[in-house]
N, C-alpha and C positions, 0 to 999 in steps of 0.2 A: 314324195308322199311320206306321211308320218304314220306311225303305228295307230294313232287314234283315228285318222282318216280311213285307214284300211279296215279298222274294226267297225266304223260307221258303215262303210260300204258292205261289209260282210253281213251286218245285222239287217240292213235294208234289203239285200238280196235274199236273205232268209225270210224276210217278211213277204217278199214277192212270191217266193216258192210256196209259202204257207197260204197265200191268197189264191194261188192256182189250185190248191186242194179243194176250194169251194166248188169248182166246176166238176170235180169228181163226185162230190156229194150231191150236187144238183142232178146230175144224170142218173145216178143210181137211186138215191134216197127219195127225192121229191116225186119223181115219176112213179116209183113203186108205191109210195104212200097214197098219192092222189089217185093212182090207177086202181088200187085195191079199195079205196074208200068210195069210188064211184059205183062199184058193183054192189048192189043192195044186199044180195044174198050173203056175200062175204063180210059186208059192213056190219050186219047184225051179229054174225057169229064171232067175229074177231074184234069186236068193238074195244074191249079193254086192252088187248095186245097192240092194236093199232095206236091207241092213245099213248101207251108207254113208248112204243117205237117212235111215234111222231115227236113226243116231248124230248126224248134222248137225242134224236137226230137233229132236231131244231136247235136244241141247246148247244150241241157240238158245232153246228154250222155257224151260229151266232158267235160263239166263243172263238172259232177260227177266224171270223171276220175281224173281231175286236183285236185279237192278238196280232194278226198280220198287219192291220193298220197301225197299231201301236208300235210295232217293230219298224215299220217303214217310216212313220212320221217322227218318232222319238229316237231314231237310230243314233243321232249325234249325242243326245242326252245320255243314252245308255252307254255309249262308248266312253263318254267323259267319266261316268261312274266306274266303269271297268278299268280304264287306262288312266292312271293318275298322272304319270309323267309322259309328256308328248316328245318323242324323239324321232329323228329322221331315219328312214329306212335306207340302209346302205345297199348299193347295187354292185358291189365288187363280186367278181366271180372267183371264188376259191372254194375249198372243200366245205368250210364252215357255212358260208353263205348259201351255197347250193343245197346243203343239208337242211338249212333253215327254210329255204323256199319250198323244198319238197315236203317237209313236215308241216309247214304252214298251209300249203295247198291241201294236204290230206285233212288237216284240222278244220279248214274252212268248209270243205265238202261235207265232212262228217257233221260239223256243227249245223250247217244248213239242213242236212237230212234229219238230224235229231229234232230240230225245231219244226221241220215239215211234218214229222210223224207224231207230234204231240197230240193232235186230235185222235189218232189211232190208239195211242197209249191211254188217253182218257176213256175212250170207248171200251177198251179192253178192261180197264180197271173197274168201270161201273158195272159191266156185265159180270166180272169176276166177283164183285161184292154182292150182286144180286144172287149169283150162284151159291156163294157162301151162306147167304141168308136163307137158303132152303128152296129157292126157285130153280128146280132142276130142269125146267123146260128151256131155259136159256142156254144157247150154245155159245161157247167162247169163240171169238173171231181168231183167225189165223194170224197171230202177231207174236213175233219172237221177243218176249220181254227181256230175257237174259241177254240176247244180242243187243237190244236197244240200250240197256243199262251199261253193258260193257263198252259199247261204242261211245256212249255219253261220257263215261269216266275216262276213257282213253283220249277222247277229244279234248276234254278239259285239261287233262294231264299234258297233252301235246301243246296246247295253246299257252298254258301258264308256266310250263317248264321247258319251253323250246330251247333255251340257252343250254341248260344242263344236258338235255337229250342230244342236241346236236354236238356238243363237246364230247359226250360219251361215244357217239358214233364215229366222230373224226378220230378220236384216240384209239379206237378199235381197228382203224384202217392201217 
């Protein structure tokens, strides 16, 4: 297996994880919107709020579908853009290779999770912008932005600097 093939596999798995997020949205979002819209008393009172909620949720769901399908279908193209030189992955078992496997596994899991949580980040950012614009009725969702940013930076650092990090760890042993 080459590093480009592994990257393609990671991107496609992240696309599948992101696609499964649609079913979370479907259960919570669509049933709540359509359930509330069918009640005529609440439909008249909450008309503007429902339309904003409906537009934001629909936009996030469509974006989720497009991004997940793009990652799944164009995973090879993305990996060719990310990985310029294609090299064979060595399977020797020594301290350096074991460290690289552990770091790469952590990086892959965190990368998939950060891609999986992109719709939640977009939802948080849109509601945060609405709140900054003076709409105090909007409640911010429970989303750890600092944790998300930190894990994203650490993931990119682990993936792109795996050689230096693994050498540093092995030298400390």
